[in-house]
KOLTIVO-145000 format. One record per atom (N, C-alpha, C): residue number from 1; residue in three letters; x, y, z. Coordinates in steps of 0.05 Angstrom, whole numbers, padded with zeros to 5 digits. Layout:
<rs>
<nuse=NUM, marfi=ala, x=X, y=Y, z=Z>
...
</rs>
This chain:
<rs>
<nuse=1, marfi=unk, x=00334, y=02969, z=02738>
<nuse=1, marfi=unk, x=00347, y=02993, z=02726>
<nuse=1, marfi=unk, x=00359, y=02985, z=02699>
<nuse=2, marfi=unk, x=00353, y=03001, z=02678>
<nuse=2, marfi=unk, x=00364, y=02996, z=02652>
<nuse=2, marfi=unk, x=00376, y=03022, z=02641>
<nuse=3, marfi=unk, x=00401, y=03021, z=02632>
<nuse=3, marfi=unk, x=00415, y=03044, z=02621>
<nuse=3, marfi=unk, x=00425, y=03035, z=02593>
<nuse=4, marfi=unk, x=00417, y=03051, z=02573>
<nuse=4, marfi=unk, x=00425, y=03044, z=02545>
<nuse=4, marfi=unk, x=00439, y=03067, z=02532>
<nuse=5, marfi=unk, x=00464, y=03064, z=02526>
<nuse=5, marfi=unk, x=00480, y=03085, z=02513>
<nuse=5, marfi=unk, x=00478, y=03082, z=02483>
<nuse=6, marfi=unk, x=00482, y=03105, z=02470>
<nuse=6, marfi=unk, x=00483, y=03106, z=02441>
<nuse=6, marfi=unk, x=00499, y=03131, z=02432>
<nuse=7, marfi=unk, x=00505, y=03132, z=02407>
<nuse=7, marfi=unk, x=00519, y=03156, z=02396>
<nuse=7, marfi=unk, x=00548, y=03152, z=02391>
<nuse=8, marfi=unk, x=00560, y=03130, z=02397>
<nuse=8, marfi=unk, x=00588, y=03126, z=02392>
<nuse=8, marfi=unk, x=00593, y=03121, z=02362>
<nuse=9, marfi=unk, x=00618, y=03117, z=02355>
<nuse=9, marfi=unk, x=00626, y=03111, z=02328>
<nuse=9, marfi=unk, x=00654, y=03120, z=02322>
<nuse=10, marfi=unk, x=00660, y=03122, z=02296>
<nuse=10, marfi=unk, x=00686, y=03131, z=02288>
<nuse=10, marfi=unk, x=00685, y=03162, z=02283>
<nuse=11, marfi=unk, x=00703, y=03176, z=02295>
<nuse=11, marfi=unk, x=00704, y=03205, z=02293>
<nuse=11, marfi=unk, x=00733, y=03213, z=02287>
<nuse=12, marfi=unk, x=00736, y=03233, z=02269>
<nuse=12, marfi=unk, x=00763, y=03243, z=02263>
<nuse=12, marfi=unk, x=00774, y=03260, z=02285>
<nuse=13, marfi=unk, x=00800, y=03261, z=02289>
<nuse=13, marfi=unk, x=00811, y=03279, z=02309>
<nuse=13, marfi=unk, x=00802, y=03308, z=02304>
<nuse=14, marfi=unk, x=00794, y=03321, z=02326>
<nuse=14, marfi=unk, x=00784, y=03348, z=02324>
<nuse=14, marfi=unk, x=00754, y=03349, z=02320>
<nuse=15, marfi=unk, x=00742, y=03326, z=02315>
<nuse=15, marfi=unk, x=00713, y=03324, z=02310>
<nuse=15, marfi=unk, x=00697, y=03324, z=02336>
<nuse=16, marfi=unk, x=00670, y=03321, z=02332>
<nuse=16, marfi=unk, x=00652, y=03321, z=02355>
<nuse=16, marfi=unk, x=00632, y=03298, z=02352>
<nuse=17, marfi=unk, x=00621, y=03290, z=02374>
<nuse=17, marfi=unk, x=00599, y=03272, z=02375>
<nuse=17, marfi=unk, x=00584, y=03275, z=02401>
<nuse=18, marfi=unk, x=00559, y=03266, z=02402>
<nuse=18, marfi=unk, x=00544, y=03267, z=02427>
<nuse=18, marfi=unk, x=00534, y=03239, z=02434>
<nuse=19, marfi=unk, x=00540, y=03232, z=02459>
<nuse=19, marfi=unk, x=00530, y=03207, z=02469>
<nuse=19, marfi=unk, x=00504, y=03211, z=02485>
<nuse=20, marfi=unk, x=00487, y=03191, z=02484>
<nuse=20, marfi=unk, x=00462, y=03192, z=02499>
<nuse=20, marfi=unk, x=00460, y=03167, z=02516>
<nuse=21, marfi=unk, x=00446, y=03169, z=02538>
<nuse=21, marfi=unk, x=00441, y=03147, z=02556>
<nuse=21, marfi=unk, x=00412, y=03149, z=02565>
<nuse=22, marfi=unk, x=00396, y=03130, z=02555>
<nuse=22, marfi=unk, x=00367, y=03130, z=02563>
<nuse=22, marfi=unk, x=00365, y=03112, z=02588>
<nuse=23, marfi=unk, x=00352, y=03123, z=02608>
<nuse=23, marfi=unk, x=00349, y=03109, z=02634>
<nuse=23, marfi=unk, x=00320, y=03101, z=02638>
<nuse=24, marfi=unk, x=00317, y=03077, z=02649>
<nuse=24, marfi=unk, x=00290, y=03066, z=02655>
<nuse=24, marfi=unk, x=00292, y=03051, z=02682>
<nuse=25, marfi=unk, x=00269, y=03050, z=02696>
<nuse=25, marfi=unk, x=00268, y=03034, z=02720>
<nuse=25, marfi=unk, x=00279, y=03048, z=02745>
<nuse=26, marfi=unk, x=00283, y=03074, z=02744>
<nuse=26, marfi=unk, x=00293, y=03089, z=02767>
<nuse=26, marfi=unk, x=00281, y=03117, z=02766>
<nuse=27, marfi=unk, x=00279, y=03129, z=02790>
<nuse=27, marfi=unk, x=00270, y=03157, z=02790>
<nuse=27, marfi=unk, x=00293, y=03175, z=02781>
<nuse=28, marfi=unk, x=00295, y=03177, z=02755>
<nuse=28, marfi=unk, x=00319, y=03190, z=02742>
<nuse=28, marfi=unk, x=00325, y=03217, z=02753>
<nuse=29, marfi=unk, x=00304, y=03234, z=02757>
<nuse=29, marfi=unk, x=00308, y=03261, z=02766>
<nuse=29, marfi=unk, x=00318, y=03263, z=02795>
<nuse=30, marfi=unk, x=00318, y=03241, z=02809>
<nuse=30, marfi=unk, x=00327, y=03241, z=02837>
<nuse=30, marfi=unk, x=00356, y=03234, z=02841>
<nuse=31, marfi=unk, x=00370, y=03227, z=02819>
<nuse=31, marfi=unk, x=00397, y=03216, z=02822>
<nuse=31, marfi=unk, x=00417, y=03232, z=02805>
<nuse=32, marfi=unk, x=00440, y=03237, z=02817>
<nuse=32, marfi=unk, x=00463, y=03246, z=02802>
<nuse=32, marfi=unk, x=00470, y=03223, z=02782>
<nuse=33, marfi=unk, x=00483, y=03230, z=02760>
<nuse=33, marfi=unk, x=00491, y=03211, z=02740>
<nuse=33, marfi=unk, x=00520, y=03216, z=02732>
<nuse=34, marfi=unk, x=00533, y=03195, z=02721>
<nuse=34, marfi=unk, x=00561, y=03198, z=02714>
<nuse=34, marfi=unk, x=00567, y=03184, z=02687>
<nuse=35, marfi=unk, x=00588, y=03193, z=02674>
<nuse=35, marfi=unk, x=00599, y=03179, z=02651>
<nuse=35, marfi=unk, x=00627, y=03169, z=02659>
<nuse=36, marfi=unk, x=00633, y=03145, z=02651>
<nuse=36, marfi=unk, x=00660, y=03133, z=02653>
<nuse=36, marfi=unk, x=00669, y=03124, z=02626>
<nuse=37, marfi=unk, x=00694, y=03118, z=02624>
<nuse=37, marfi=unk, x=00704, y=03106, z=02599>
<nuse=37, marfi=unk, x=00727, y=03086, z=02605>
<nuse=38, marfi=unk, x=00730, y=03068, z=02587>
<nuse=38, marfi=unk, x=00751, y=03048, z=02589>
<nuse=38, marfi=unk, x=00765, y=03044, z=02563>
<nuse=39, marfi=unk, x=00791, y=03052, z=02562>
<nuse=39, marfi=unk, x=00807, y=03049, z=02538>
<nuse=39, marfi=unk, x=00819, y=03021, z=02538>
<nuse=40, marfi=unk, x=00827, y=03011, z=02515>
<nuse=40, marfi=unk, x=00839, y=02984, z=02513>
<nuse=40, marfi=unk, x=00864, y=02982, z=02531>
<nuse=41, marfi=unk, x=00864, y=02961, z=02548>
<nuse=41, marfi=unk, x=00887, y=02956, z=02565>
<nuse=41, marfi=unk, x=00888, y=02974, z=02590>
<nuse=42, marfi=unk, x=00868, y=02990, z=02594>
<nuse=42, marfi=unk, x=00868, y=03009, z=02617>
<nuse=42, marfi=unk, x=00844, y=03004, z=02635>
<nuse=43, marfi=unk, x=00846, y=03015, z=02659>
<nuse=43, marfi=unk, x=00823, y=03013, z=02677>
<nuse=43, marfi=unk, x=00801, y=03033, z=02670>
<nuse=44, marfi=unk, x=00777, y=03026, z=02679>
<nuse=44, marfi=unk, x=00755, y=03045, z=02674>
<nuse=44, marfi=unk, x=00760, y=03070, z=02690>
<nuse=45, marfi=unk, x=00755, y=03093, z=02678>
<nuse=45, marfi=unk, x=00760, y=03119, z=02692>
<nuse=45, marfi=unk, x=00736, y=03137, z=02691>
<nuse=46, marfi=unk, x=00734, y=03153, z=02711>
<nuse=46, marfi=unk, x=00713, y=03173, z=02713>
<nuse=46, marfi=unk, x=00717, y=03195, z=02691>
<nuse=47, marfi=unk, x=00695, y=03203, z=02679>
<nuse=47, marfi=unk, x=00697, y=03225, z=02658>
<nuse=47, marfi=unk, x=00682, y=03250, z=02668>
<nuse=48, marfi=unk, x=00657, y=03246, z=02676>
<nuse=48, marfi=unk, x=00641, y=03270, z=02682>
<nuse=48, marfi=unk, x=00618, y=03261, z=02700>
<nuse=49, marfi=unk, x=00608, y=03281, z=02715>
<nuse=49, marfi=unk, x=00585, y=03276, z=02733>
<nuse=49, marfi=unk, x=00566, y=03300, z=02732>
<nuse=50, marfi=unk, x=00541, y=03296, z=02738>
<nuse=50, marfi=unk, x=00521, y=03317, z=02739>
<nuse=50, marfi=unk, x=00502, y=03312, z=02762>
<nuse=51, marfi=unk, x=00494, y=03333, z=02776>
<nuse=51, marfi=unk, x=00476, y=03330, z=02799>
<nuse=51, marfi=unk, x=00448, y=03323, z=02788>
<nuse=52, marfi=unk, x=00430, y=03316, z=02807>
<nuse=52, marfi=unk, x=00403, y=03308, z=02799>
<nuse=52, marfi=unk, x=00388, y=03329, z=02784>
<nuse=53, marfi=unk, x=00392, y=03354, z=02792>
<nuse=53, marfi=unk, x=00378, y=03376, z=02778>
<nuse=53, marfi=unk, x=00393, y=03387, z=02754>
<nuse=54, marfi=unk, x=00418, y=03378, z=02751>
<nuse=54, marfi=unk, x=00434, y=03388, z=02729>
<nuse=54, marfi=unk, x=00448, y=03414, z=02736>
<nuse=55, marfi=unk, x=00446, y=03423, z=02761>
<nuse=55, marfi=unk, x=00456, y=03449, z=02768>
<nuse=55, marfi=unk, x=00486, y=03450, z=02773>
<nuse=56, marfi=unk, x=00499, y=03427, z=02775>
<nuse=56, marfi=unk, x=00527, y=03426, z=02780>
<nuse=56, marfi=unk, x=00540, y=03403, z=02765>
<nuse=57, marfi=unk, x=00564, y=03407, z=02755>
<nuse=57, marfi=unk, x=00577, y=03386, z=02739>
<nuse=57, marfi=unk, x=00606, y=03384, z=02748>
<nuse=58, marfi=unk, x=00618, y=03361, z=02741>
<nuse=58, marfi=unk, x=00646, y=03356, z=02748>
<nuse=58, marfi=unk, x=00659, y=03341, z=02726>
<nuse=59, marfi=unk, x=00685, y=03346, z=02720>
<nuse=59, marfi=unk, x=00698, y=03333, z=02698>
<nuse=59, marfi=unk, x=00726, y=03324, z=02706>
<nuse=60, marfi=unk, x=00736, y=03302, z=02694>
<nuse=60, marfi=unk, x=00764, y=03295, z=02696>
<nuse=60, marfi=unk, x=00780, y=03317, z=02681>
<nuse=61, marfi=unk, x=00804, y=03323, z=02691>
<nuse=61, marfi=unk, x=00819, y=03345, z=02680>
<nuse=61, marfi=unk, x=00824, y=03342, z=02650>
<nuse=62, marfi=unk, x=00827, y=03318, z=02640>
<nuse=62, marfi=unk, x=00835, y=03315, z=02612>
<nuse=62, marfi=unk, x=00812, y=03322, z=02593>
<nuse=63, marfi=unk, x=00788, y=03325, z=02602>
<nuse=63, marfi=unk, x=00766, y=03331, z=02584>
<nuse=63, marfi=unk, x=00754, y=03359, z=02589>
<nuse=64, marfi=unk, x=00763, y=03373, z=02609>
<nuse=64, marfi=unk, x=00752, y=03399, z=02616>
<nuse=64, marfi=unk, x=00755, y=03418, z=02592>
<nuse=65, marfi=unk, x=00734, y=03432, z=02586>
<nuse=65, marfi=unk, x=00734, y=03451, z=02564>
<nuse=65, marfi=unk, x=00727, y=03438, z=02537>
<nuse=66, marfi=unk, x=00726, y=03411, z=02536>
<nuse=66, marfi=unk, x=00720, y=03397, z=02511>
<nuse=66, marfi=unk, x=00694, y=03381, z=02513>
<nuse=67, marfi=unk, x=00688, y=03370, z=02536>
<nuse=67, marfi=unk, x=00664, y=03354, z=02540>
<nuse=67, marfi=unk, x=00644, y=03369, z=02557>
<nuse=68, marfi=unk, x=00619, y=03364, z=02552>
<nuse=68, marfi=unk, x=00597, y=03376, z=02568>
<nuse=68, marfi=unk, x=00577, y=03354, z=02575>
<nuse=69, marfi=unk, x=00572, y=03350, z=02600>
<nuse=69, marfi=unk, x=00552, y=03332, z=02609>
<nuse=69, marfi=unk, x=00526, y=03347, z=02614>
<nuse=70, marfi=unk, x=00503, y=03335, z=02607>
<nuse=70, marfi=unk, x=00477, y=03348, z=02611>
<nuse=70, marfi=unk, x=00456, y=03327, z=02614>
<nuse=71, marfi=unk, x=00432, y=03335, z=02620>
<nuse=71, marfi=unk, x=00411, y=03316, z=02624>
<nuse=71, marfi=unk, x=00384, y=03328, z=02618>
<nuse=72, marfi=unk, x=00365, y=03311, z=02610>
<nuse=72, marfi=unk, x=00337, y=03320, z=02605>
<nuse=72, marfi=unk, x=00320, y=03302, z=02623>
<nuse=73, marfi=unk, x=00313, y=03313, z=02646>
<nuse=73, marfi=unk, x=00298, y=03297, z=02666>
<nuse=73, marfi=unk, x=00269, y=03291, z=02657>
<nuse=74, marfi=unk, x=00259, y=03307, z=02638>
<nuse=74, marfi=unk, x=00232, y=03301, z=02628>
<nuse=74, marfi=unk, x=00232, y=03276, z=02610>
<nuse=75, marfi=unk, x=00255, y=03271, z=02597>
<nuse=75, marfi=unk, x=00257, y=03248, z=02579>
<nuse=75, marfi=unk, x=00274, y=03225, z=02590>
<nuse=76, marfi=unk, x=00285, y=03229, z=02614>
<nuse=76, marfi=unk, x=00303, y=03209, z=02627>
<nuse=76, marfi=unk, x=00327, y=03202, z=02609>
<nuse=77, marfi=unk, x=00340, y=03223, z=02600>
<nuse=77, marfi=unk, x=00363, y=03220, z=02582>
<nuse=77, marfi=unk, x=00387, y=03235, z=02593>
<nuse=78, marfi=unk, x=00410, y=03222, z=02594>
<nuse=78, marfi=unk, x=00435, y=03234, z=02601>
<nuse=78, marfi=unk, x=00452, y=03238, z=02575>
<nuse=79, marfi=unk, x=00466, y=03260, z=02573>
<nuse=79, marfi=unk, x=00481, y=03266, z=02549>
<nuse=79, marfi=unk, x=00511, y=03271, z=02556>
<nuse=80, marfi=unk, x=00528, y=03267, z=02536>
<nuse=80, marfi=unk, x=00556, y=03275, z=02537>
<nuse=80, marfi=unk, x=00563, y=03286, z=02510>
<nuse=81, marfi=unk, x=00565, y=03313, z=02508>
<nuse=81, marfi=unk, x=00575, y=03326, z=02484>
<nuse=81, marfi=unk, x=00605, y=03326, z=02484>
<nuse=82, marfi=unk, x=00617, y=03315, z=02464>
<nuse=82, marfi=unk, x=00646, y=03312, z=02462>
<nuse=82, marfi=unk, x=00656, y=03328, z=02438>
<nuse=83, marfi=unk, x=00672, y=03348, z=02443>
<nuse=83, marfi=unk, x=00684, y=03365, z=02422>
<nuse=83, marfi=unk, x=00714, y=03363, z=02423>
<nuse=84, marfi=unk, x=00726, y=03372, z=02401>
<nuse=84, marfi=unk, x=00756, y=03372, z=02399>
<nuse=84, marfi=unk, x=00767, y=03345, z=02407>
<nuse=85, marfi=unk, x=00756, y=03324, z=02396>
<nuse=85, marfi=unk, x=00764, y=03297, z=02404>
<nuse=85, marfi=unk, x=00792, y=03291, z=02396>
<nuse=86, marfi=unk, x=00806, y=03275, z=02413>
<nuse=86, marfi=unk, x=00833, y=03267, z=02408>
<nuse=86, marfi=unk, x=00835, y=03236, z=02407>
<nuse=87, marfi=unk, x=00855, y=03225, z=02395>
<nuse=87, marfi=unk, x=00858, y=03196, z=02395>
<nuse=87, marfi=unk, x=00858, y=03184, z=02423>
<nuse=88, marfi=unk, x=00868, y=03199, z=02443>
<nuse=88, marfi=unk, x=00868, y=03189, z=02471>
<nuse=88, marfi=unk, x=00840, y=03186, z=02482>
<nuse=89, marfi=unk, x=00820, y=03198, z=02469>
<nuse=89, marfi=unk, x=00792, y=03195, z=02478>
<nuse=89, marfi=unk, x=00780, y=03169, z=02469>
<nuse=90, marfi=unk, x=00794, y=03154, z=02452>
<nuse=90, marfi=unk, x=00784, y=03128, z=02443>
<nuse=90, marfi=unk, x=00779, y=03109, z=02467>
<nuse=91, marfi=unk, x=00754, y=03100, z=02470>
<nuse=91, marfi=unk, x=00747, y=03083, z=02492>
<nuse=91, marfi=unk, x=00718, y=03074, z=02489>
<nuse=92, marfi=unk, x=00710, y=03055, z=02506>
<nuse=92, marfi=unk, x=00682, y=03049, z=02510>
<nuse=92, marfi=unk, x=00672, y=03067, z=02532>
<nuse=93, marfi=unk, x=00650, y=03081, z=02526>
<nuse=93, marfi=unk, x=00639, y=03100, z=02545>
<nuse=93, marfi=unk, x=00614, y=03088, z=02558>
<nuse=94, marfi=unk, x=00612, y=03091, z=02584>
<nuse=94, marfi=unk, x=00591, y=03079, z=02600>
<nuse=94, marfi=unk, x=00577, y=03101, z=02616>
<nuse=95, marfi=unk, x=00550, y=03099, z=02618>
<nuse=95, marfi=unk, x=00537, y=03115, z=02638>
<nuse=95, marfi=unk, x=00532, y=03099, z=02663>
<nuse=96, marfi=unk, x=00530, y=03113, z=02685>
<nuse=96, marfi=unk, x=00528, y=03101, z=02711>
<nuse=96, marfi=unk, x=00508, y=03115, z=02729>
<nuse=97, marfi=unk, x=00492, y=03099, z=02742>
<nuse=97, marfi=unk, x=00472, y=03110, z=02761>
<nuse=97, marfi=unk, x=00479, y=03100, z=02789>
<nuse=98, marfi=unk, x=00483, y=03117, z=02809>
<nuse=98, marfi=unk, x=00490, y=03108, z=02836>
<nuse=98, marfi=unk, x=00465, y=03099, z=02851>
<nuse=99, marfi=unk, x=00452, y=03079, z=02842>
<nuse=99, marfi=unk, x=00428, y=03068, z=02855>
<nuse=99, marfi=unk, x=00434, y=03040, z=02863>
<nuse=100, marfi=unk, x=00426, y=03033, z=02887>
<nuse=100, marfi=unk, x=00433, y=03006, z=02897>
<nuse=100, marfi=unk, x=00463, y=03003, z=02898>
<nuse=101, marfi=unk, x=00474, y=02982, z=02887>
<nuse=101, marfi=unk, x=00503, y=02978, z=02886>
<nuse=101, marfi=unk, x=00516, y=02992, z=02862>
<nuse=102, marfi=unk, x=00500, y=03007, z=02847>
<nuse=102, marfi=unk, x=00510, y=03020, z=02823>
<nuse=102, marfi=unk, x=00501, y=03005, z=02798>
<nuse=103, marfi=unk, x=00491, y=03020, z=02779>
<nuse=103, marfi=unk, x=00482, y=03008, z=02754>
<nuse=103, marfi=unk, x=00497, y=03019, z=02730>
<nuse=104, marfi=unk, x=00504, y=03001, z=02712>
<nuse=104, marfi=unk, x=00520, y=03009, z=02688>
<nuse=104, marfi=unk, x=00504, y=03002, z=02663>
<nuse=105, marfi=unk, x=00509, y=03018, z=02642>
<nuse=105, marfi=unk, x=00499, y=03011, z=02616>
<nuse=105, marfi=unk, x=00518, y=02992, z=02603>
<nuse=106, marfi=unk, x=00512, y=02984, z=02578>
<nuse=106, marfi=unk, x=00528, y=02964, z=02564>
<nuse=106, marfi=unk, x=00552, y=02977, z=02551>
<nuse=107, marfi=unk, x=00552, y=03004, z=02549>
<nuse=107, marfi=unk, x=00574, y=03018, z=02537>
<nuse=107, marfi=unk, x=00570, y=03024, z=02507>
<nuse=108, marfi=unk, x=00583, y=03045, z=02498>
<nuse=108, marfi=unk, x=00584, y=03051, z=02469>
<nuse=108, marfi=unk, x=00612, y=03058, z=02461>
<nuse=109, marfi=unk, x=00622, y=03047, z=02439>
<nuse=109, marfi=unk, x=00649, y=03051, z=02430>
<nuse=109, marfi=unk, x=00652, y=03078, z=02416>
<nuse=110, marfi=unk, x=00673, y=03093, z=02424>
<nuse=110, marfi=unk, x=00681, y=03117, z=02410>
<nuse=110, marfi=unk, x=00709, y=03113, z=02401>
<nuse=111, marfi=unk, x=00714, y=03116, z=02375>
<nuse=111, marfi=unk, x=00741, y=03113, z=02364>
<nuse=111, marfi=unk, x=00748, y=03139, z=02350>
<nuse=112, marfi=unk, x=00770, y=03151, z=02358>
<nuse=112, marfi=unk, x=00779, y=03176, z=02347>
<nuse=112, marfi=unk, x=00804, y=03170, z=02330>
<nuse=113, marfi=unk, x=00801, y=03171, z=02304>
<nuse=113, marfi=unk, x=00822, y=03163, z=02286>
<nuse=113, marfi=unk, x=00817, y=03176, z=02259>
<nuse=114, marfi=unk, x=00839, y=03181, z=02245>
<nuse=114, marfi=unk, x=00837, y=03191, z=02218>
<nuse=114, marfi=unk, x=00839, y=03168, z=02198>
</rs>
């Protein structure tokens, strides 16, 4: 299983960015997928989840109404649209596939700062 995130970078407060996670080596359309993040000095935390078909989503309270998780099963890509970004959203963002013992990408840094 290989998960490769992209789309991070430096974003101004109030700005937007979209993260992508390209998945390989797994039947992508058969698995729910998740995004996590880890801020400096903090534990990794759950951000969002999406069912295998994309029909249902779940978010941590702090990002509800600002982030949107989605997926393209034809292209094996998971997305995280991030709007109205705040400095507290600064973190390394990881995608996660609940296959085997769980598979993680290498992460992509998102820094929200003026």
